[in-house]
DRENDO-1510 file (C-alpha; in Angstrom, 1 decimal, always signed):
<recs>
REC; n; res; u; v; w
REC; 1; MET; +201.1; -176.7; +17.4 .
REC; 2; ASN; +203.7; -174.7; +19.8 .
REC; 3; LEU; +203.2; -173.5; +22.9 .
REC; 4; VAL; +202.5; -170.1; +22.2 .
REC; 5; LEU; +200.1; -170.4; +19.9 .
REC; 6; ALA; +198.4; -173.3; +22.4 .
REC; 7; CYS; +198.4; -170.9; +25.3 .
REC; 8; ILE; +196.6; -168.0; +23.3 .
REC; 9; LEU; +194.2; -170.6; +21.8 .
REC; 10; ALA; +193.6; -172.0; +25.6 .
REC; 11; TYR; +192.6; -168.1; +26.2 .
REC; 12; VAL; +190.9; -167.7; +23.8 .
REC; 13; VAL; +188.8; -170.6; +24.6 .
REC; 14; SER; +188.3; -169.4; +28.2 .
REC; 15; GLN; +186.7; -165.8; +26.9 .
REC; 16; LEU; +184.0; -168.6; +24.8 .
REC; 17; VAL; +183.2; -170.7; +28.1 .
REC; 18; VAL; +182.4; -166.9; +30.1 .
REC; 19; ALA; +180.1; -165.7; +26.8 .
REC; 20; ALA; +178.4; -168.8; +27.5 .
REC; 21; TRP; +178.0; -168.5; +31.2 .
REC; 22; PHE; +176.9; -165.1; +30.9 .
REC; 23; ALA; +174.5; -165.5; +28.3 .
REC; 24; ARG; +172.3; -167.0; +31.0 .
REC; 25; ARG; +171.6; -163.7; +32.5 .
REC; 26; VAL; +170.1; -162.2; +28.9 .
REC; 27; ARG; +166.2; -162.1; +29.1 .
REC; 28; ASN; +165.2; -159.0; +27.4 .
REC; 29; GLU; +167.1; -156.3; +24.7 .
REC; 30; ALA; +168.4; -154.1; +27.5 .
REC; 31; ASP; +169.8; -157.1; +29.1 .
REC; 32; TYR; +171.5; -158.2; +26.0 .
REC; 33; LEU; +173.0; -154.9; +24.7 .
REC; 34; LEU; +173.2; -152.8; +28.1 .
REC; 35; ALA; +173.8; -155.6; +30.5 .
REC; 36; GLY; +170.5; -154.6; +32.2 .
REC; 37; ARG; +172.2; -151.4; +33.1 .
REC; 38; ARG; +173.7; -153.2; +35.9 .
REC; 39; LEU; +177.5; -152.8; +35.6 .
REC; 40; GLY; +179.4; -151.2; +39.0 .
REC; 41; PRO; +182.5; -149.4; +39.3 .
REC; 42; TRP; +184.6; -152.3; +38.0 .
REC; 43; LEU; +183.3; -153.8; +35.0 .
REC; 44; GLY; +181.9; -150.2; +33.9 .
REC; 45; THR; +185.5; -148.4; +34.4 .
REC; 46; PHE; +187.5; -151.8; +32.6 .
REC; 47; SER; +184.6; -151.9; +29.8 .
REC; 48; VAL; +185.4; -148.1; +28.5 .
REC; 49; PHE; +189.2; -148.7; +29.0 .
REC; 50; ALA; +189.4; -152.3; +27.2 .
REC; 51; THR; +187.2; -151.4; +24.7 .
REC; 52; TRP; +189.3; -148.2; +23.8 .
REC; 53; TYR; +192.5; -149.8; +23.9 .
REC; 54; GLY; +193.1; -151.7; +20.9 .
REC; 55; ALA; +195.9; -153.2; +19.1 .
REC; 56; GLU; +196.6; -150.3; +17.5 .
REC; 57; THR; +196.8; -148.4; +20.6 .
REC; 58; CYS; +199.6; -150.1; +21.9 .
REC; 59; VAL; +201.4; -151.4; +18.4 .
REC; 60; GLY; +200.5; -148.1; +16.8 .
REC; 61; ALA; +201.9; -145.9; +19.2 .
REC; 62; ALA; +204.6; -147.5; +20.1 .
REC; 63; GLY; +205.4; -147.7; +16.2 .
REC; 64; GLU; +204.7; -144.0; +15.5 .
REC; 65; ALA; +206.9; -142.7; +18.3 .
REC; 66; TYR; +209.7; -145.2; +16.9 .
REC; 67; ALA; +209.4; -143.4; +13.5 .
REC; 68; GLU; +208.2; -140.1; +14.2 .
REC; 69; GLY; +208.8; -139.2; +17.5 .
REC; 70; MET; +206.3; -137.2; +20.2 .
REC; 71; SER; +204.6; -135.8; +16.6 .
REC; 72; GLY; +203.2; -139.0; +15.8 .
REC; 73; VAL; +201.6; -139.9; +19.1 .
REC; 74; LEU; +199.4; -136.7; +19.4 .
REC; 75; ALA; +196.5; -138.8; +18.4 .
REC; 76; ASP; +197.0; -142.1; +20.2 .
REC; 77; PRO; +197.3; -142.0; +23.7 .
REC; 78; PHE; +196.7; -138.0; +24.0 .
REC; 79; GLY; +193.9; -137.4; +21.2 .
REC; 80; TYR; +191.4; -140.0; +22.2 .
REC; 81; THR; +192.1; -139.7; +26.2 .
REC; 82; LEU; +191.0; -136.1; +25.8 .
REC; 83; GLY; +188.1; -137.7; +23.9 .
REC; 84; ILE; +186.9; -140.3; +26.9 .
REC; 85; VAL; +187.7; -137.4; +29.6 .
REC; 86; ALA; +185.4; -135.3; +28.0 .
REC; 87; PHE; +182.7; -137.7; +27.5 .
REC; 88; GLY; +182.8; -138.7; +30.5 .
REC; 89; LEU; +182.2; -135.2; +31.8 .
REC; 90; PHE; +180.1; -133.5; +29.5 .
REC; 91; PHE; +177.8; -136.2; +28.1 .
REC; 92; ALA; +177.8; -139.9; +29.8 .
REC; 93; ALA; +175.4; -138.9; +33.0 .
REC; 94; GLY; +173.2; -136.7; +30.7 .
REC; 95; LEU; +172.4; -139.4; +28.1 .
REC; 96; TRP; +172.1; -142.2; +30.6 .
REC; 97; ARG; +169.4; -140.5; +32.5 .
REC; 98; ARG; +167.2; -140.4; +29.3 .
REC; 99; GLY; +167.2; -144.2; +29.6 .
REC; 100; LEU; +168.2; -144.4; +26.0 .
REC; 101; ILE; +169.7; -148.1; +24.3 .
REC; 102; THR; +171.5; -145.8; +21.9 .
REC; 103; LEU; +172.9; -142.7; +20.6 .
REC; 104; ALA; +170.2; -143.1; +17.7 .
REC; 105; ASP; +167.3; -143.3; +20.3 .
REC; 106; LEU; +168.3; -139.5; +21.5 .
REC; 107; PHE; +167.7; -138.9; +18.0 .
REC; 108; ARG; +164.5; -140.2; +17.2 .
REC; 109; ALA; +163.2; -138.4; +20.4 .
REC; 110; ARG; +164.4; -135.2; +18.8 .
REC; 111; TRP; +163.5; -135.5; +15.4 .
REC; 112; GLY; +162.1; -138.6; +14.6 .
REC; 113; VAL; +162.4; -141.7; +12.9 .
REC; 114; GLY; +163.6; -141.2; +9.6 .
REC; 115; VAL; +166.8; -139.1; +11.5 .
REC; 116; GLU; +167.0; -141.8; +13.7 .
REC; 117; ARG; +167.6; -144.7; +11.0 .
REC; 118; LEU; +169.8; -142.4; +8.8 .
REC; 119; ALA; +172.1; -141.7; +11.8 .
REC; 120; ALA; +172.3; -145.2; +12.7 .
REC; 121; LEU; +172.9; -146.2; +8.8 .
REC; 122; ILE; +175.7; -143.7; +9.3 .
REC; 123; MET; +177.4; -145.1; +12.1 .
REC; 124; ILE; +177.6; -148.8; +11.2 .
REC; 125; PRO; +180.6; -148.5; +9.0 .
REC; 126; SER; +182.4; -146.9; +11.2 .
REC; 127; SER; +182.0; -149.9; +13.8 .
REC; 128; VAL; +182.3; -152.3; +11.4 .
REC; 129; MET; +185.5; -151.1; +9.7 .
REC; 130; TRP; +187.0; -150.7; +13.2 .
REC; 131; ALA; +186.1; -154.2; +14.0 .
REC; 132; ALA; +187.5; -155.2; +10.6 .
REC; 133; ALA; +191.0; -153.8; +11.8 .
REC; 134; GLN; +191.1; -155.7; +14.8 .
REC; 135; ILE; +190.1; -159.0; +13.1 .
REC; 136; ARG; +193.1; -158.7; +10.3 .
REC; 137; ALA; +195.5; -158.0; +13.7 .
REC; 138; PHE; +194.1; -160.7; +15.5 .
REC; 139; GLY; +195.0; -162.9; +12.0 .
REC; 140; GLN; +198.6; -161.4; +11.9 .
REC; 141; ILE; +199.1; -162.1; +15.7 .
REC; 142; LEU; +197.8; -165.8; +15.3 .
REC; 143; ALA; +199.7; -166.4; +12.1 .
REC; 144; SER; +203.0; -165.1; +13.2 .
REC; 145; VAL; +203.0; -167.4; +16.1 .
REC; 146; SER; +202.5; -170.8; +14.1 .
REC; 147; GLU; +202.6; -172.4; +10.6 .
REC; 148; VAL; +199.1; -171.1; +9.7 .
REC; 149; GLY; +198.5; -169.0; +6.9 .
REC; 150; LEU; +197.3; -165.2; +7.1 .
REC; 151; LEU; +194.0; -166.6; +5.9 .
REC; 152; VAL; +193.5; -169.3; +8.2 .
REC; 153; ALA; +194.5; -167.1; +10.8 .
REC; 154; ILE; +192.0; -164.2; +10.2 .
REC; 155; THR; +188.9; -166.2; +9.8 .
REC; 156; LEU; +189.7; -168.4; +13.1 .
REC; 157; ALA; +190.0; -164.5; +14.8 .
REC; 158; ALA; +186.2; -163.6; +13.2 .
REC; 159; VAL; +184.7; -166.9; +14.0 .
REC; 160; VAL; +185.9; -166.9; +17.5 .
REC; 161; VAL; +185.0; -163.1; +18.3 .
REC; 162; ILE; +181.6; -163.6; +16.3 .
REC; 163; LEU; +180.8; -166.3; +18.4 .
REC; 164; TYR; +181.1; -164.8; +21.8 .
REC; 165; THR; +180.0; -161.4; +21.2 .
REC; 166; ALA; +176.7; -162.9; +19.5 .
REC; 167; ILE; +175.9; -165.6; +22.6 .
REC; 168; GLY; +176.8; -163.0; +25.7 .
REC; 169; GLY; +176.1; -159.6; +24.2 .
REC; 170; MET; +177.1; -156.7; +26.3 .
REC; 171; TRP; +177.2; -158.9; +30.0 .
REC; 172; ALA; +179.7; -161.5; +28.4 .
REC; 173; ASP; +181.5; -158.3; +26.7 .
REC; 174; ALA; +181.4; -156.4; +30.1 .
REC; 175; VAL; +183.3; -159.2; +32.1 .
REC; 176; THR; +185.8; -160.3; +29.9 .
REC; 177; ASP; +186.8; -156.8; +29.1 .
REC; 178; LEU; +187.6; -157.2; +32.8 .
REC; 179; VAL; +189.5; -159.9; +32.4 .
REC; 180; GLN; +190.8; -158.8; +29.2 .
REC; 181; GLY; +191.7; -155.3; +30.7 .
REC; 182; ILE; +193.4; -157.0; +33.8 .
REC; 183; VAL; +195.9; -159.3; +31.4 .
REC; 184; LEU; +196.6; -156.4; +29.0 .
REC; 185; ILE; +197.7; -154.2; +32.1 .
REC; 186; ALA; +199.8; -157.0; +33.3 .
REC; 187; GLY; +201.6; -157.8; +29.9 .
REC; 188; ILE; +202.6; -154.0; +28.8 .
REC; 189; VAL; +203.9; -153.6; +32.4 .
REC; 190; ALA; +206.2; -156.4; +32.5 .
REC; 191; LEU; +206.9; -155.2; +28.6 .
REC; 192; PHE; +207.7; -151.7; +30.1 .
REC; 193; SER; +209.7; -153.0; +33.0 .
REC; 194; VAL; +212.0; -155.0; +31.1 .
REC; 195; PHE; +212.5; -151.8; +28.7 .
REC; 196; ILE; +213.7; -149.7; +32.2 .
REC; 197; ALA; +216.0; -152.6; +33.1 .
REC; 198; LEU; +218.1; -152.6; +30.0 .
REC; 199; GLY; +218.3; -148.7; +30.4 .
REC; 200; GLY; +215.5; -147.4; +28.3 .
REC; 201; ALA; +214.7; -144.5; +30.8 .
REC; 202; GLU; +218.6; -143.5; +29.7 .
REC; 203; GLN; +217.8; -143.5; +26.3 .
REC; 204; LEU; +214.5; -141.3; +26.6 .
REC; 205; ILE; +217.0; -138.5; +28.5 .
REC; 206; ALA; +219.1; -139.0; +25.4 .
REC; 207; GLN; +216.4; -138.6; +23.0 .
REC; 208; PRO; +216.8; -135.1; +20.7 .
REC; 209; LEU; +214.4; -132.4; +21.3 .
REC; 210; ALA; +213.1; -132.3; +18.0 .
REC; 211; ARG; +211.8; -135.8; +18.6 .
REC; 212; LEU; +210.1; -135.1; +21.7 .
REC; 213; ASP; +208.5; -132.1; +19.9 .
REC; 214; PRO; +204.8; -133.0; +19.5 .
REC; 215; THR; +204.9; -130.4; +16.7 .
REC; 216; HIS; +208.0; -131.3; +14.8 .
REC; 217; ASN; +207.3; -130.6; +11.2 .
REC; 218; ARG; +203.3; -130.3; +11.4 .
REC; 219; SER; +201.7; -127.2; +10.6 .
REC; 220; ALA; +199.4; -126.1; +13.2 .
REC; 221; LEU; +196.5; -126.9; +10.9 .
REC; 222; ASP; +197.5; -130.2; +10.7 .
REC; 223; VAL; +198.1; -130.5; +14.8 .
REC; 224; LEU; +194.3; -129.5; +15.0 .
REC; 225; GLU; +192.9; -131.9; +12.4 .
REC; 226; THR; +195.5; -134.6; +14.2 .
REC; 227; LEU; +193.6; -133.8; +17.7 .
REC; 228; ALA; +190.0; -133.5; +16.2 .
REC; 229; ILE; +189.9; -136.6; +14.5 .
REC; 230; PRO; +190.0; -139.0; +17.8 .
REC; 231; ILE; +188.2; -136.4; +20.5 .
REC; 232; PHE; +185.4; -135.5; +18.6 .
REC; 233; SER; +184.8; -139.3; +17.1 .
REC; 234; THR; +185.3; -140.7; +20.7 .
REC; 235; ILE; +182.6; -138.1; +21.7 .
REC; 236; ALA; +180.3; -139.3; +18.8 .
REC; 237; ALA; +180.9; -143.0; +19.8 .
REC; 238; GLN; +178.2; -145.3; +20.1 .
REC; 239; GLU; +180.8; -147.8; +21.3 .
REC; 240; LEU; +181.9; -145.1; +24.1 .
REC; 241; ALA; +177.9; -144.5; +24.9 .
REC; 242; SER; +176.8; -148.0; +25.4 .
REC; 243; ARG; +179.4; -148.3; +28.1 .
REC; 244; ALA; +178.2; -145.3; +29.9 .
REC; 245; LEU; +174.5; -146.4; +29.5 .
REC; 246; SER; +175.3; -150.0; +30.7 .
REC; 247; MET; +176.5; -148.7; +34.2 .
REC; 248; ARG; +173.7; -148.8; +37.1 .
REC; 249; GLY; +173.6; -144.7; +37.6 .
REC; 250; ALA; +174.4; -141.4; +36.2 .
REC; 251; ARG; +177.2; -140.4; +38.0 .
REC; 252; LEU; +179.0; -143.8; +38.0 .
REC; 253; ALA; +179.0; -143.3; +34.1 .
REC; 254; ALA; +180.2; -140.1; +34.3 .
REC; 255; ARG; +183.3; -141.0; +37.0 .
REC; 256; ALA; +184.0; -144.3; +35.6 .
REC; 257; THR; +184.5; -143.0; +32.1 .
REC; 258; VAL; +186.6; -140.5; +33.4 .
REC; 259; GLY; +188.7; -142.9; +35.3 .
REC; 260; ALA; +188.9; -145.0; +32.3 .
REC; 261; GLY; +190.2; -142.1; +30.6 .
REC; 262; ALA; +193.2; -141.9; +32.8 .
REC; 263; LEU; +193.9; -145.3; +32.7 .
REC; 264; TYR; +193.9; -145.3; +29.0 .
REC; 265; LEU; +196.6; -142.5; +29.0 .
REC; 266; VAL; +198.9; -144.2; +31.7 .
REC; 267; LEU; +198.5; -147.6; +29.8 .
REC; 268; GLY; +199.1; -145.6; +26.6 .
REC; 269; LEU; +202.1; -144.1; +27.8 .
REC; 270; LEU; +204.3; -147.4; +27.9 .
REC; 271; PRO; +204.2; -148.2; +24.6 .
REC; 272; MET; +204.8; -145.0; +23.4 .
REC; 273; MET; +207.9; -144.7; +25.5 .
REC; 274; ILE; +209.0; -148.1; +24.3 .
REC; 275; GLY; +208.7; -146.7; +20.9 .
REC; 276; LEU; +211.0; -143.9; +21.7 .
REC; 277; GLY; +213.8; -145.4; +23.1 .
REC; 278; ALA; +213.6; -148.7; +20.9 .
REC; 279; GLY; +216.0; -147.3; +18.1 .
REC; 280; ALA; +218.6; -148.0; +20.7 .
REC; 281; PHE; +217.8; -152.0; +20.9 .
REC; 282; LEU; +216.7; -152.5; +17.6 .
REC; 283; GLY; +218.3; -150.2; +15.2 .
REC; 284; PRO; +217.0; -146.9; +13.3 .
REC; 285; ASP; +215.2; -148.9; +9.9 .
REC; 286; ARG; +213.3; -151.6; +11.4 .
REC; 287; GLU; +209.2; -151.5; +10.1 .
REC; 288; SER; +207.6; -149.4; +12.7 .
REC; 289; GLU; +204.2; -151.5; +13.5 .
REC; 290; GLN; +206.7; -154.3; +14.1 .
REC; 291; VAL; +208.9; -152.4; +16.7 .
REC; 292; LEU; +207.0; -153.7; +20.1 .
REC; 293; SER; +206.6; -157.4; +18.5 .
REC; 294; LEU; +210.2; -157.5; +17.7 .
REC; 295; PHE; +211.5; -155.7; +20.9 .
REC; 296; ALA; +209.1; -158.4; +22.9 .
REC; 297; GLN; +210.9; -161.5; +20.8 .
REC; 298; ARG; +214.2; -160.3; +21.6 .
REC; 299; TYR; +214.4; -159.3; +24.9 .
REC; 300; LEU; +211.4; -160.8; +26.7 .
REC; 301; PRO; +211.8; -164.5; +28.2 .
REC; 302; LEU; +209.1; -167.2; +27.1 .
REC; 303; PRO; +206.7; -166.6; +29.9 .
REC; 304; LEU; +206.6; -163.1; +29.8 .
REC; 305; TYR; +206.5; -163.3; +25.8 .
REC; 306; ILE; +203.3; -165.4; +26.0 .
REC; 307; LEU; +201.6; -162.7; +28.9 .
REC; 308; PHE; +202.6; -159.7; +26.0 .
REC; 309; LEU; +201.0; -161.9; +23.2 .
REC; 310; GLY; +197.9; -162.3; +25.6 .
REC; 311; ALA; +197.9; -158.6; +26.4 .
REC; 312; LEU; +197.5; -157.9; +22.3 .
REC; 313; VAL; +194.8; -160.4; +22.2 .
REC; 314; SER; +193.6; -159.1; +25.3 .
REC; 315; ALA; +193.4; -155.3; +23.5 .
REC; 316; ILE; +192.4; -156.8; +20.4 .
REC; 317; LEU; +189.0; -159.2; +21.5 .
REC; 318; SER; +187.7; -156.4; +23.5 .
REC; 319; THR; +187.5; -153.4; +21.0 .
REC; 320; LEU; +186.3; -156.0; +18.3 .
REC; 321; SER; +183.3; -157.5; +20.7 .
REC; 322; GLY; +182.5; -153.7; +21.6 .
REC; 323; ALA; +182.6; -152.7; +17.7 .
REC; 324; LEU; +180.5; -156.1; +16.7 .
REC; 325; LEU; +177.6; -155.0; +19.6 .
REC; 326; VAL; +177.5; -151.9; +18.5 .
REC; 327; ALA; +176.8; -152.6; +14.8 .
REC; 328; GLY; +174.7; -154.7; +15.5 .
REC; 329; SER; +172.3; -152.9; +18.1 .
REC; 330; LEU; +172.1; -150.3; +15.8 .
REC; 331; PHE; +171.0; -151.8; +13.0 .
REC; 332; ALA; +168.5; -154.4; +14.9 .
REC; 333; HIS; +167.1; -151.7; +17.3 .
REC; 334; ASN; +166.9; -148.6; +15.4 .
REC; 335; VAL; +166.6; -150.2; +11.7 .
REC; 336; VAL; +164.9; -153.2; +11.7 .
REC; 337; ALA; +163.0; -153.5; +15.0 .
REC; 338; PRO; +160.8; -150.6; +14.6 .
REC; 339; LEU; +159.6; -152.1; +11.2 .
REC; 340; PHE; +157.9; -154.8; +13.4 .
REC; 341; PRO; +156.8; -153.4; +16.7 .
REC; 342; GLN; +154.8; -156.2; +17.5 .
REC; 343; VAL; +158.0; -158.7; +17.9 .
REC; 344; HIS; +158.8; -159.5; +21.5 .
REC; 345; GLU; +161.6; -159.1; +23.6 .
REC; 346; SER; +163.0; -162.9; +22.5 .
REC; 347; GLY; +162.7; -162.1; +19.1 .
REC; 348; ARG; +164.7; -158.4; +19.5 .
REC; 349; VAL; +167.3; -160.2; +21.3 .
REC; 350; ARG; +167.4; -163.2; +18.2 .
REC; 351; LEU; +167.2; -160.3; +15.9 .
REC; 352; ASP; +170.0; -158.4; +17.6 .
REC; 353; ARG; +172.5; -161.3; +17.8 .
REC; 354; ALA; +171.5; -162.1; +13.8 .
REC; 355; ALA; +172.9; -158.4; +13.2 .
REC; 356; VAL; +176.1; -159.1; +15.2 .
REC; 357; VAL; +176.7; -162.2; +13.1 .
REC; 358; LEU; +175.7; -160.4; +9.9 .
REC; 359; PHE; +178.4; -157.6; +10.4 .
REC; 360; GLY; +180.9; -159.7; +11.7 .
REC; 361; ILE; +180.9; -161.3; +8.6 .
REC; 362; LEU; +180.8; -158.2; +7.0 .
REC; 363; ALA; +184.1; -156.9; +9.1 .
REC; 364; TYR; +185.9; -160.5; +8.4 .
REC; 365; ALA; +185.3; -159.9; +4.5 .
REC; 366; ILE; +186.5; -156.3; +5.0 .
REC; 367; ALA; +189.5; -157.5; +7.0 .
REC; 368; LEU; +190.2; -159.8; +4.2 .
REC; 369; ALA; +190.5; -157.3; +1.3 .
REC; 370; SER; +192.4; -154.4; +3.4 .
REC; 371; ASP; +196.1; -154.2; +3.7 .
REC; 372; SER; +196.6; -151.8; +6.1 .
REC; 373; ILE; +195.1; -152.2; +10.3 .
REC; 374; TYR; +196.3; -148.2; +10.4 .
REC; 375; ALA; +194.1; -146.9; +7.4 .
REC; 376; LEU; +190.5; -149.1; +8.4 .
REC; 377; VAL; +191.2; -147.8; +12.2 .
REC; 378; GLN; +191.8; -143.9; +10.9 .
REC; 379; GLU; +188.5; -143.9; +8.3 .
REC; 380; SER; +186.3; -145.8; +11.1 .
REC; 381; SER; +186.9; -142.9; +13.2 .
REC; 382; ALA; +186.4; -139.9; +10.8 .
REC; 383; LEU; +183.6; -141.2; +8.7 .
REC; 384; GLY; +180.7; -140.2; +9.8 .
REC; 385; THR; +181.3; -138.7; +13.3 .
REC; 386; ALA; +181.2; -135.1; +12.5 .
REC; 387; GLY; +176.9; -134.8; +11.7 .
REC; 388; ILE; +176.8; -137.4; +14.7 .
REC; 389; LEU; +178.6; -135.2; +16.9 .
REC; 390; VAL; +176.3; -132.1; +15.8 .
REC; 391; LEU; +173.2; -133.8; +16.5 .
REC; 392; LEU; +174.6; -135.3; +20.0 .
REC; 393; VAL; +175.7; -131.7; +21.2 .
REC; 394; PHE; +171.9; -130.3; +19.9 .
REC; 395; GLY; +170.0; -133.3; +21.3 .
REC; 396; LEU; +171.4; -133.0; +24.4 .
REC; 397; TRP; +172.3; -129.3; +25.6 .
REC; 398; LEU; +170.6; -127.1; +22.7 .
REC; 399; PRO; +167.0; -129.1; +22.3 .
REC; 400; ARG; +165.3; -126.1; +21.6 .
REC; 401; VAL; +167.7; -125.2; +18.2 .
REC; 402; GLY; +166.9; -126.9; +14.7 .
REC; 403; ALA; +164.3; -129.1; +13.7 .
REC; 404; ARG; +163.9; -132.2; +11.7 .
REC; 405; PRO; +165.4; -130.3; +8.2 .
REC; 406; SER; +168.1; -129.4; +10.3 .
REC; 407; ALA; +169.3; -133.0; +11.8 .
REC; 408; TYR; +169.2; -133.9; +8.5 .
REC; 409; ALA; +170.9; -131.4; +6.7 .
REC; 410; ALA; +174.3; -131.8; +9.0 .
REC; 411; LEU; +174.2; -135.9; +8.8 .
REC; 412; ALA; +174.2; -135.4; +4.8 .
REC; 413; VAL; +176.5; -132.3; +4.9 .
REC; 414; GLY; +178.8; -134.0; +7.5 .
REC; 415; THR; +179.5; -137.4; +5.6 .
REC; 416; LEU; +179.4; -136.1; +2.1 .
REC; 417; SER; +181.7; -133.6; +2.8 .
REC; 418; TYR; +184.2; -135.5; +4.8 .
REC; 419; VAL; +184.5; -138.6; +2.1 .
REC; 420; ILE; +185.1; -135.9; -0.9 .
REC; 421; GLY; +187.3; -133.7; +1.2 .
REC; 422; ALA; +189.6; -136.9; +2.3 .
REC; 423; HIS; +189.2; -139.2; -0.7 .
REC; 424; ALA; +188.8; -136.5; -3.8 .
REC; 425; LEU; +190.0; -133.2; -3.2 .
REC; 426; GLU; +192.5; -134.2; -0.5 .
REC; 427; THR; +192.2; -131.1; +1.6 .
REC; 428; GLU; +194.6; -130.9; +4.6 .
REC; 429; ALA; +192.1; -130.9; +7.1 .
REC; 430; PRO; +188.8; -132.7; +5.6 .
REC; 431; TYR; +187.7; -133.5; +9.3 .
REC; 432; LEU; +187.4; -130.4; +10.6 .
REC; 433; LEU; +185.6; -129.0; +7.7 .
REC; 434; SER; +183.4; -132.0; +7.8 .
REC; 435; VAL; +182.5; -130.8; +11.3 .
REC; 436; GLY; +182.3; -126.9; +10.7 .
REC; 437; LEU; +180.4; -127.8; +7.5 .
REC; 438; ALA; +178.0; -130.0; +9.4 .
REC; 439; LEU; +177.4; -127.2; +12.2 .
REC; 440; ALA; +176.8; -124.2; +9.5 .
REC; 441; ALA; +174.0; -126.7; +7.7 .
REC; 442; TYR; +172.4; -127.2; +10.7 .
REC; 443; LEU; +172.3; -123.5; +12.2 .
REC; 444; LEU; +171.4; -122.5; +8.3 .
REC; 445; SER; +168.4; -125.0; +7.8 .
REC; 446; ALA; +167.2; -124.4; +11.2 .
REC; 447; PRO; +163.9; -122.3; +10.7 .
REC; 448; LEU; +163.8; -118.9; +12.6 .
REC; 449; ALA; +161.0; -119.9; +15.1 .
REC; 450; ARG; +161.9; -122.3; +17.7 .
REC; 451; ALA; +161.0; -125.9; +17.2 .
REC; 452; PRO; +158.6; -127.6; +18.9 .
REC; 453; ARG; +158.9; -128.4; +22.8 .
REC; 454; THR; +159.7; -132.5; +22.3 .
REC; 455; ARG; +160.3; -134.9; +24.7 .
REC; 456; ALA; +163.7; -134.9; +24.5 .
REC; 457; ALA; +163.5; -131.5; +25.1 .
REC; 458; ALA; +161.6; -131.5; +28.2 .
REC; 459; ASP; +164.0; -133.8; +29.8 .
REC; 460; PRO; +166.5; -131.4; +31.3 .
REC; 461; GLY; +169.3; -134.4; +31.3 .
</recs>
């Protein structure tokens, strides 16, 4: 076993130890899924940041900047930053005050159990595909630093993260997010410092203006579509909502989420700038998704290279564990548990853990079958989130507009229109189309009379 692989495995094992330790705090479902709603500012901020800052953020942003210039990084980091900040400013506090566990709980209070279950079933595939992308990325890192094949590496990656997510839940997730976030920051800052020391600033200044134009060779509709997917899908993501709901106050939920968005932007800009200037160090014809790793391999001394790989592993582990916890919570809490109301808290926690394992295995299978991390991430961001976004806005801010048929219509039309537009008709802006059609379906299905006042409507948020 080489030194690099040994260090990675030791780091991963330490995360398992942390998960086992904090599993002792889990006494009920709120502890397991939301850390008892007791996350403070540090854990809250780093939990949001580390969950969103996946491998595709640093590796993908560097690769897109290398290949396309600024026009390739509209979505990440800029679009996702706007989505995180917008959620913090306009949604986090209102959701926290309602005492929810998942977004589907809001939909149940407003439109009933049927809408709750349909929304949960629509959100689950997005989380599973996101998890699959991270499993594949983790497996590729392990394979790149050792003699093990990709199959063995992906299998090992899946087993580790399924275990520590299922054991510790949100408590373990939040604490490991803090550790992983610190390692991630240290690794990316170290790599960027070396880039600057080698003359990276001069290379950035010398970039042609076309590479610095974020709209270069892109139509206005394409720019809007590229920004809409990360912004709207982030606002409608259960992964982000669960972090806000885990904090110990509404004001903290808002402030910590906005702070995490600012941190995300700063740390997202660093690999983007390395990608912009990497051509001078690596040449113009490298595989874009390998640019950051190649730069690190060529110019970092071994201790800093190990730190950089630790940063990548941290980005993957935090995102992957969050996605699996969300998929499990939606299925167990919103789909299965209501069918068995007599089940006590310990039984609900066991059900949540079993669901995490189930969807971890499913994500592992998808990771094996896929050949593109980027495609998995893009599909997970866009699939089904149009209808969820519409329901979130009306459920939180306009609770007296629309009734149950409106919610069903928005969910069905938003999901189907995206699938048809993206995969059958191959329209230029399928996601924007799905958001517009979901909104239209909701409003056109609303009765002329006001909907009866509900518990969700009575809560001013």
